SEMIDREN-502440 format. One record per residue: x, y, z of N, C-alpha, C in turn. Coordinates in steps of 0.001 Angstrom, whole numbers, padded with zeros to 6 digits, always signed. Layout:
XYZXYZXYZ ...
This chain:
-039931+057432-013613-040137+056123-012966-038855+055737-012227 -039023+055216-011039-037867+054763-010275-037330+053476-010887 -036026+053289-010844-035457+052034-011355-035972+050861-010531 -036165+049700-011187-036665+048513-010493-035548+047469-010430 -035626+046607-009437-034591+045597-009206-035240+044244-009000 -034559+043187-009474-035086+041846-009194-034603+041402-007814 -034899+040163-007442-034630+039724-006076-033137+039645-005769 -032294+039531-006786-030850+039468-006530-030212+040841-006504 -031040+041892-006748-030498+043243-006662-030044+043803-007987 -030194+043048-009090-029749+043564-010387-030845+044428-011000 -030454+045538-011669-031419+046498-012214-031993+045963-013530 -033292+046229-013772-033876+045857-015057-034837+046953-015490 -035127+046999-016820-036104+047941-017352-036648+047372-018648 -037739+047891-019101-038338+047444-020359-038886+048655-021073 -038847+048606-022401-039312+049754-023179-040773+050055-022921 -041557+048995-022706-042985+049210-022475-043310+049363-021006 -042266+049362-020152-042501+049553-018717-042987+048324-017998 -043057+047183-018690-043539+045964-018026-042466+045431-017067 -042884+044888-015959-041918+044340-014998-041217+043106-015562 -040022+042847-015032-039241+041677-015441-039959+040386-015053 -040017+039439-016003-040671+038150-015757-039587+037077-015633 -039258+036581-014405-038180+035613-014222-038468+034290-014890 -039731+033941-015122-040049+032648-015732-039548+032583-017156 -039504+033773-017833-038992+033787-019199-037493+033484-019214 -036767+033986-018233-035337+033716-018132-035084+032238-017887 -035887+031645-016982-035747+030224-016700-036063+029401-017934 -037093+029814-018673-037463+029100-019886-036317+029155-020890 -035656+030299-020960-034535+030458-021875-033377+029522-021502 -033124+029401-020200-032055+028528-019746-032369+027073-020030 -033662+026710-019922-034041+025325-020172-033837+024950-021631 -033826+025936-022505-033654+025667-023923-032192+025444-024300 -031267+025773-023367-029843+025596-023649-029528+024102-023766 -028762+023689-024735-028374+022279-024846-027479+021889-023688 -027651+020656-023187-026873+020202-022024-025554+019564-022440 -025361+019382-023752-024123+018729-024197-022894+019506-023747 -022973+020845-023851-021831+021657-023436-021539+021534-021961 -022607+021477-021163-022427+021334-019721-021786+019999-019383 -022205+018930-020064-021637+017608-019815-020159+017571-020202 -019826+018230-021309-018431+018285-021731-017580+019026-020705 -018115+020152-020197-017397+020924-019186-017171+020100-017931 -018204+019340-017515-018091+018507-016328-017032+017430-016526 -017013+016841-017718-016021+015805-018005-014606+016361-017932 -014420+017570-018456-013091+018200-018417-012656+018482-016988 -013602+018958-016173-013289+019263-014771-012874+018006-014036 -013664+016907-014211-013357+015655-013531-012024+015097-014010 -011750+015249-015303-010477+014778-015834-009305+015505-015231 -009442+016811-015070-008370+017596-014465-008169+017241-013005 -009282+017005-012283-009176+016614-010877-008447+015293-010748 -008757+014345-011660-008088+013051-011619-006603+013200-011891 -006284+014052-012863-004874+014249-013202-004103+014861-012043 -004726+015829-011356-004073+016466-010208-004017+015532-009012 -004947+014536-008945-005023+013662-007781-003814+012774-007621 -003234+012299-008745-002061+011439-008661-001037+011879-009698 +000180+012113-009237+001257+012545-010121+002165+011361-010417 +002525+011162-011681+003322+010016-012100+004744+010446-012427 +005731+009674-011877+007138+009985-012063+007898+008716-012451 +009181+008869-012763+010009+007751-013201+011192+007553-012257 +012119+006665-012666+013257+006320-011819+014115+007531-011474 +014417+008384-012460+015259+009560-012195+014584+010495-011196 +013252+010587-011276+012514+011413-010311+012605+010817-008913 +012498+009486-008833+012571+008817-007530+013891+009111-006849 +014994+009023-007606+016320+009267-007020+016456+010713-006548 +016003+011661-007371+016144+013070-006995+015205+013458-005867 +014026+012833-005821+013059+013165-004768+013459+012590-003418 +014200+011489-003440+014630+010866-002192+016147+011003-002050 +016623+012234-002013+018051+012502-001910+018653+011925-000634 +017812+011696+000357+018328+011149+001611+018345+009627+001582 +018131+009022+000392+018214+007566+000292+019625+007125+000669 +019710+005979+001320+021041+005523+001747+021525+004400+000817 +022787+004446+000492+023358+003414-000366+023470+002106+000402 +023107+001002-000245+023156-000302+000411+024509-000934+000156 +025235-001217+001219+026587-001764+001076+026755-003075+001825 +025662-003721+002183+025761-004990+002889+025202-004891+004284 +025548-005818+005118+025020-005879+006472+025880-005033+007395 +025297-003962+007923+026045-003007+008739+026644-003679+009969 +027951-003459+010157+028610-003954+011358+028900-005438+011352 +028687-006128+010213+028938-007557+010144+030032-007844+009124 +030669-008971+009265+031720-009364+008333+031143-009571+006943 +031968-009239+005937+031527-009434+004553+031472-010911+004199 +032163-011755+004973+032188-013197+004688+030980-013869+005340 +029857-013663+004745+028611-014222+005265+027999-015113+004195 +027641-016303+004569+027011-017240+003644+025513-016944+003583 +024966-016992+002378+023531-016757+002240+023233-015353+001744 +021971-015096+001450+021549-013812+000892+020491-013162+001771 +020544-011841+001913+019513-011140+002685+018243-010877+001885 +018257-011205+000591+017155-010841-000292+016180-011993-000506 +014944-011619-000784+013978-012631-001230+014467-013207-002558 +014956-012315-003425+015588-012686-004687+016644-011646-005009 +017781-012089-005525+018846-011152-005891+018420-010262-007053 +017516-010772-007892+017103-010058-009088+016147-008910-008753 +016265-007816-009504+015332-006697-009389+014164-006936-010353 +012973-006565-009897+011757-006725-010695+011150-005351-010935 +010741-005075-012165+010117-003785-012450+008798-003652-011699 +008610-002509-011092+007388-002276-010333+007122-000794-010179 +006315-000463-009186+005971+000937-008946+005863+001212-007461 +006115+002463-007103+005999+002928-005718+004969+004046-005684 +004005+003934-004773+003014+004992-004570+003190+005516-003157 +003416+006814-003020+003674+007407-001714+002365+007764-001002 +002481+008100+000266+001303+008504+001038+000721+009818+000549 +001524+010608-000189+001020+011852-000773+000486+011629-002186 +000375+010346-002583-000230+009948-003852+000640+010250-005074 +001946+010316-004886+002867+010391-006020+003198+008968-006457 +003224+008728-007746+003415+007379-008285+004685+007335-009133 +005602+006433-008770+006849+006248-009506+006765+004912-010244 +006902+004937-011556+006673+003741-012371+007969+003242-012992 +007936+001953-013391+009089+001310-014038+010340+001387-013175 +010193+001063-011904+011306+001101-010956+011809-000330-010709 +013103-000606-010873+013643-001935-010534+013664-002106-009015 +012954-003116-008505+012759-003264-007065+013095-004683-006589 +013473-004772-005326+013616-006080-004680+013428-005897-003178 +013130-006996-002489+012899-006974-001046+014139-007467-000317 +014681-006627+000578+015764-007020+001463+015122-007458+002782 +015044-008756+002976+014345-009286+004151+015102-008951+005426 +016430-009109+005399+017213-008894+006610+017129-007443+007082 +017232-006496+006158+017169-005072+006512+015747-004551+006602 +014782-005398+006263+013370-004992+006223+013218-003723+005379 +013627-003826+004121+013636-002656+003250+013301-003058+001818 +012670-002122+001108+012488-002245-000330+013624-001476-000995 +014386-002156-001842+015502-001522-002516+015155-001254-003977 +015749-000202-004532+015615+000061-005961+016993+000253-006566 +017108-000036-007863+018385+000097-008550+018378+001366-009371 +019367+002225-009107+019469+003485-009830+019965+003235-011255 +019917+004257-012080+020298+004120-013490+021753+003709-013665 +022610+003996-012669+024018+003604-012760+024268+002222-012159 +023190+001522-011747+023321+000175-011205+023489+000111-009707 +023508+001269-009036+023657+001310-007579+022355+000916-006890 +022454+000031-005893+021282-000372-005111+021083+000589-003953 +019868+001078-003797+019537+002047-002753+018265+001621-002037 +018116+002066-000805+016858+001855-000090+016384+003187+000477 +015082+003373+000513+014526+004646+000961+014650+004763+002478 +015165+005904+002928+015443+006095+004349+014179+006342+005167 +013076+006673+004514+011827+006960+005240+010701+006110+004661 +010668+004813+004975+009648+003928+004396+008224+004283+004802 +008073+005064+005880+006723+005463+006305+006061+006395+005299 +006840+006934+004360+006264+007778+003305+005701+006950+002151 +005878+005640+002210+005399+004759+001138+003985+004300+001443 +003077+004536+000495+001711+004032+000637+001653+002551+000339 +002194+002163-000812+002344+000749-001162+003333+000619-002302 +003810-000604-002486+004767-000922-003544+004225-002102-004333 +004307-002022-005655+003960-003153-006516+005252-003691-007121 +005537-004968-006882+006657-005646-007532+006060-006699-008451 +006022-006384-009732+005261-007236-010631+003791-007110-010277 +003138-008254-010015+001724-008215-009621+001529-008405-008125 +002624-008303-007355+002532-008460-005898+002575-007100-005209 +001740-006950-004192+001639-005684-003475+002299-005789-002100 +003087-004766-001746+003752-004703-000448+003370-003398+000261 +003220-003489+001576+002877-002316+002384+003812-002247+003585 +003974-001027+004092+004773-000799+005301+003789-000483+006411 +003443-001508+007213+002323-001405+008148+002758-001616+009596 +001958-001106+010544+002226-001382+011957+001784-002806+012310 +002531-003443+013220+002163-004787+013664+002570-004978+015121 +001885-005897+015770+002130-006174+017187+003136-007313+017317 +004212-007070+018093+005242-008091+018315+005779-007951+019732 +005659-009008+020516+006158-009021+021900+005629-007836+022703 +004364-007510+022506+003723-006440+023262+004040-005039+022776 +004815-004904+021702+005159-003598+021158+004604-003449+019748 +004303-002220+019374+003844-001948+018014+005040-001489+017193 +005385-002281+016207+006495-001995+015303+005935-001743+013904 +006816-001430+012964+006412-001273+011565+007362-002064+010687 +006840-002610+009606+007679-003382+008698+006971-003655+007395 +007698-004256+006454+007150-004564+005139+006468-005926+005135 +005286-005940+004526+004505-007154+004368+004048-007283+002918 +003878-008529+002483+003198-008756+001212+001714-008929+001493 +000877-008280+000698-000577-008364+000867-001099-009587+000113 -001751-010503+000847-002313-011702+000222-003812-011562-000045 -004507-010838+000810-005945-010606+000655-006265-009273+001291 -007120-008488+000641-007383-007130+001100-008881-006886+001159 -009321-006226+002215-010731-005903+002400-010924-005333+003797 -012087-005627+004383-012311-005211+005770-011208-005782+006665 -010839-007015+006392-009670-007631+007020-008615-007864+005944 -007349-007607+006289-006256-007770+005336-005318-008851+005838 -004995-009802+004955-004057-010874+005289-002680-010491+004771 -001690-010527+005663-000338-010087+005344+000667-011208+005590 +001678-011268+004724+002749-012251+004869+004043-011511+005201 +004724-011981+006217+006007-011373+006603+007095-012435+006527 +008132-012149+005748+009248-013082+005583+010307-012823+006649 +011027-013869+007021+011993-013779+008120+013342-014371+007733 +014386-013698+008159+015760-014188+008010+016507-013920+009314 +017333-014853+009716+018137-014672+010918+019611-014809+010552 +020450-014026+011216+021895-014106+011013+022504-014978+012104 +023093-016083+011686+023784-016980+012616+025257-016570+012700 +025744-016421+013913+027139-016020+014100+028106-017114+013646 +029293-016683+013328+030339-017639+012950+030700-018509+014154 +031082-019748+013857+031470-020692+014908+032952-021009+014742 +033763-020770+015770+035209-021057+015655+035454-022565+015569 +036628-022955+015093+036920-024401+014985+036939-025055+016361 +036455-026279+016410+036452-027069+017633+037433-028235+017473 +037571-029000+018529+038524-030113+018494+038222-031076+017350 +036941-031370+017135+036577-032327+016092+035618-031721+015066 +035646-030408+014955+034741-029758+013997+035412-028541+013388 +035170-028343+012104+035734-027199+011413+034969-025918+011767 +035604-024803+011497+034952-023514+011737+033798-023331+010761 +032786-022595+011182+031633-022298+010330+031505-020781+010190 +031367-020276+008973+031232-018827+008785+029849-018360+009229 +029725-017084+009433+028408-016514+009729+027495-016778+008526 +026231-016951+008803+025317-017291+007714+023933-016687+007931 +023293-016393+006837+021911-015930+006844+021002-017108+006527 +020028-017341+007392+019152-018490+007204+017691-018045+007195 +016962-018518+006199+015532-018222+006120+014784-019008+007189 +013841-018330+007822+012942-018963+008774+011564-019073+008134 +010664-019742+008809+009300-019878+008291+008644-018497+008193 +007812-018326+007189+007073-017073+007049+006025-016948+008146 +005717-015700+008512+004651-015422+009482+003470-014797+008757 +002273-015034+009300+001054-014483+008708+000359-013605+009740 -000067-012434+009269-000711-011453+010133-002051-011059+009522 -002983-010684+010398-004267-010156+009947-004438-008768+010530 -004794-007835+009662-005044-006460+010100-006506-006129+009858 -007206-005731+010899-008621-005382+010805-008764-003879+010734 -009257-003410+009592-009431-001976+009336-008107-001246+009582 -008114-000262+010490-006904+000542+010709-006116+000089+011935 -006475-001059+012534-005722-001561+013685-004352-002059+013245 -003468-002269+014218-002184-002873+013883-002396-004347+013518 -001526-004871+012676-001623-006277+012268-001228-007180+013440 -001901-008329+013521-001627-009287+014601-001343-010663+013998 -000368-011334+014578+000070-012626+014069-000989-013695+014322 -001192-014552+013342-002146-015655+013493-001413-016974+013277 -001543-017861+014260-000909-019179+014167-001895-020316+014371 -003110-019977+014846-004087-021027+015118-005515-020470+015096 -006467-021347+015333-007890-020987+015307-008203-019889+016316 -007640-019993+017509-007935-019016+018558-007527-017609+018134 -006354-017488+017517-005859-016167+017086-006826-015510+016111 -007241-016247+015103-008069-015661+014051-009452-015296+014569 -010009-016119+015451-011345-015855+015987-011324-014647+016917 -010228-014458+017662-010121-013297+018545-010044-011999+017752 -009344-012019+016626-009200-010814+015815-010500-010498+015079 -011129-011533+014520-012338-011357+013705-013564-011857+014464 -013699-011401+015691-014711-011959+016583-016140-011584+016237 -016337-010587+015345-017714-010225+014992-018401-011300+014156 -017604-012249+013598-018192-013372+012856-017566-014678+013349 -017411-014789+014669-016740-015946+015259-017436-017258+014904 -018759-017294+014970-019498-018536+014716-019296-019004+013273 -019388-018070+012322-019208-018433+010914-017784-018923+010647 -016798-018266+011281-015412-018672+011081-015136-020044+011686 -015711-020301+012851-015554-021613+013475-016094-022706+012550 -017243-022457+011949-017840-023429+011034-016968-023617+009800 -016417-022511+009272-015559-022574+008089-014290-023377+008398 -013683-023105+009551-012453-023800+009940-012685-025295+010114 -013820-025642+010713-014135-027047+010942-014381-027776+009627 -015088-027124+008727-015417-027746+007438-014192-027895+006543 -013347-026855+006502-012232-026837+005560-010903-027299+006147 -010881-027510+007487-009651-027957+008153-008453-027080+007743 -008639-025780+007898-007655-024803+007461-006327-024960+008196 -005238-024983+007438-003892-025042+008007-003328-023623+008038 -002768-023232+009174-002327-021843+009368-000913-021584+008874 -000308-022577+008228+000992-022352+007581+000868-022468+006064 -000360-022466+005573-000627-022554+004138-001250-021240+003668 -000495-020418+002913-001017-019099+002514-002303-019169+001695 -002423-020184+000838-003633-020315+000036-004866-020562+000884 -004733-021400+001902-005866-021718+002768-006227-020528+003658 -005224-019821+004153-005494-018624+004957-006148-017531+004108 -005725-017433+002853-006325-016447+001958-007810-016730+001774 -008169-017991+001585-009579-018358+001421-010375-018045+002684 -009750-018234+003843-010430-017953+005111-010738-016464+005256 -009736-015618+004994-009931-014173+005128-010869-013656+004031 -010783-014237+002856-011683-013858+001764-013127-014181+002148 -013319-015321+002806-014664-015699+003274-015168-014682+004306 -014306-014301+005245-014709-013306+006260-015109-011997+005592 -014326-011558+004615-014628-010284+003942-015933-010336+003160 -016414-011533+002837-017683-011652+002096-018889-011587+003028 -018671-011731+004330-019777-011712+005294-020259-010294+005540 -021568-010134+005716-022163-008823+005941-022279-008538+007444 
């Protein structure tokens, strides 16, 4: 008798010469318990999750960013400057997640508004800032989230750090501002004034999907950016009398837009 083959090309035979019955094989497979398969699937998914994001600590952050630059003050300016470039002098424990999905936890962080940089404190107490902020996906300082995003300013697209106030189809961003005032020499009837850092009013930006963020200061700005629901937003603004210098009110406005279908 010539050897016989099933449809996949594998050879089979039987003592009584009966042909192979594939339905019996399928029946046998159906009798297998599925618990083992579910366990295997769970292990696979767990491993994929573990490989998806890698977690590191402060020492890893320093070694991974060897090109970090030491922060020594305001470059090219006198050390005798009144005021602080920081949102707060204190460092807050947080985390950094990179664009490659590496996560650094328990990192002492603070925002340098003047340098537009997120700084971290190394184990020896040295303050450093990352030289390539575009590699940062987002930063958590306590329960606040910061991103390094593109934004429109004076007709140019720039990048900078923002605090995220509301996130969704539209994202509401807060940008803090500081200006350096030059020193004033003594006058006939006035004493000299040292150079000083002065906080300016915060700016608010809205970013729609992957577009660059755009500054919003009034009703016209917000309706132009979120024009697909212009009528609903106009009604919301009229009813709530939203003030564009109040972060809480702007957050409610963007949250309302994100709830619309």
